[in-house]
N, C-alpha and C positions, 0 to 999 in steps of 0.2 A: 547318138545322141552325144557324145564327148565331143570337144575343141582341146585344143589346145592355144593356151596364152602364150603371145610374143610377151618379151620381156628386152628390159633394156639390159646391156651387159653389166655384169656381175662376178666374171672370176668363175662360175660353174655353169656344171652344163644341167643341173635341177630346170626341172621346168612344170608349171600349174597347167590343172585342167578345169574348163567352164563347162559349161552346156547342163544338163541330165542324164545319168547314164541310164539304162534302161538296159531287159532285156529285146533280142529283136522277134519275133513271129515263130514259132516254134513248140512253147511250153504247153504242152497238152492241158486242155483243161481242167481244172477242180487239181492239182496238183500243184503238193508243196515248193517251189522252188523260188528262189530269191535272187538278188543278185548281192553279195557284200564283198569282203573286203577291205584292203587297203591299196588304194592305186598307187602306184609311184611312178612319173614321168619324165625323162631322160631326152635332151636335146641329141642330136652322133658326136656333140663337140660343143666348150666350152665360147669359143671362137663367135664373132659375131660375122652373121648371115641371114637371106631375105630366103622362108618357105625353107627353112630346115626341118631334116625329117626328127620324127618323136617318138621313142620307143615308150611302150606304155607295158607295165607287171600289175600283178597282184590286186587284179581285180578277182573276185571268186563266190561260187554258187555257196547257196547256203536252204538250206528247210530237207525234211525228211525224205523227198525225190529227190533231189540235188544229183544223188548217184546213178541215175539216167541217162543224164544229160555231161557233153563235153563244152567249156567256154575257151571261146576264142578274144585276146584282145583287143583290145582299138589297134586299128591299124590304118597306115596312109597319112598318120597326123603330120601338118605341118607350122609353124610359126620362125615368126622372126626373132631375132638377137637382134636390137639397133645398141651402137656406137655410144658409150658411155660418155656426157657431154663433162670436159674438162675447161679452165679459165682459166688463164694467164692473169697473177696476182703479182703483189708486190714493187710495183715500178711506182712511179710518179714522173710527170712531166716536169719539164725544169722549163721558171720561164727563159724571157732572155730580152735585148734589149735591139729594137730594128736592124735589120741587115740585108732589109730588100728580098728574103728569100723566106718562103712556110716551112723550110724545114727544124722540125722539133730535137730533142736531146731527152734520153731520160734518166731517171737515177733507180735507183732502189737494186734489191735481190729479184728477182722475176720465181714465181715460183710456182707450181699447180695447185687450182683447187677444184673439188674436196683431194686430189691424189691418186693416183696410181691404188687395184685393188689389190690385197695382198703383196706377193711378190714379183709381180708383172713385171715386165723389162719394158719401162718408159720412161721416157728421161723426156727433157725440154734441152730443146738446141734453135736450129736458125739464124740466123741474119736479120734481128728488128731494127724496122724503119716507123719515125715519128713523123706523122706531118702536121701545121695547124691549119688552122680550114681554111685561111690568108693568108698574106704573108706583111699587113696590115698590120699596127699598133691596136690594141685590146684588153678588156680584165678580163680573166674566167673563158678563156678562143678555148674552142673545141680541139682537142689533140687527137686523131688518130694514128694506132699502133699496127701494123703489119710485120709478117714477116719471123714471126714464131711460130715452129716448128714439133713435132712428136718422134722421135728415135725412138729404138729400139725393135727387142723383138715381138714386145705384143702392143705396139703402137696402134697396129688396126684397128684394137678393137675402143678406140675413143677418137671423140670428132673433139677440137681445138676451134678457140673461142680468145682471140686476141685481147689484149686490156681494152675495157669501156670504159670513158665516164672520163675521163681523161681531161686537164682542165689546165692553163696555164698562161700567162701574158706577153706580149710583146711588148715590154715600152720604149716611150720614143728619143730616136736615135741623140744624143747632143752634140748639139753643133757650138762650134765657138767662130767667132768674127777673130777673123786677122787681116792683115796687110794694111791698116791704119797708123796712121802716127798721130 
């Protein structure tokens, strides 16, 4: 009756249990035997993965007749550890005069939010590029960013979202009439 719960990466191998623990058939009728103890569940490692083995300890028998029985801890439990979502923050898009391209530039210092867990080796790198939704002039034009990447030994435990919600303006290019006298 016990299951292991999946979780988002938190830098630990601690697992939690779901379901309702009970003793399987085998207790002789009218004997005083109950299930007690404090169960502890642990993933095989702290890293992200699917169907990761979960070990359980800590269940114990209680009751006047419990000495007549042996208890096996739950086995065969698995659950997932999913990547922790990180976002790139701290950057803005720069406005520009019309130049016939949709290329945008960024300003600010990129940072990870909420940040790596504990002392995990995770850094922000990559080669970011920014692009307006079109080359045409406009106010509050959406800017899409791509190219940021995670690096470091523990980066596989995280999922990165590029900066979102950025806007900037493309203003009209100034033209001057020349060649007349």
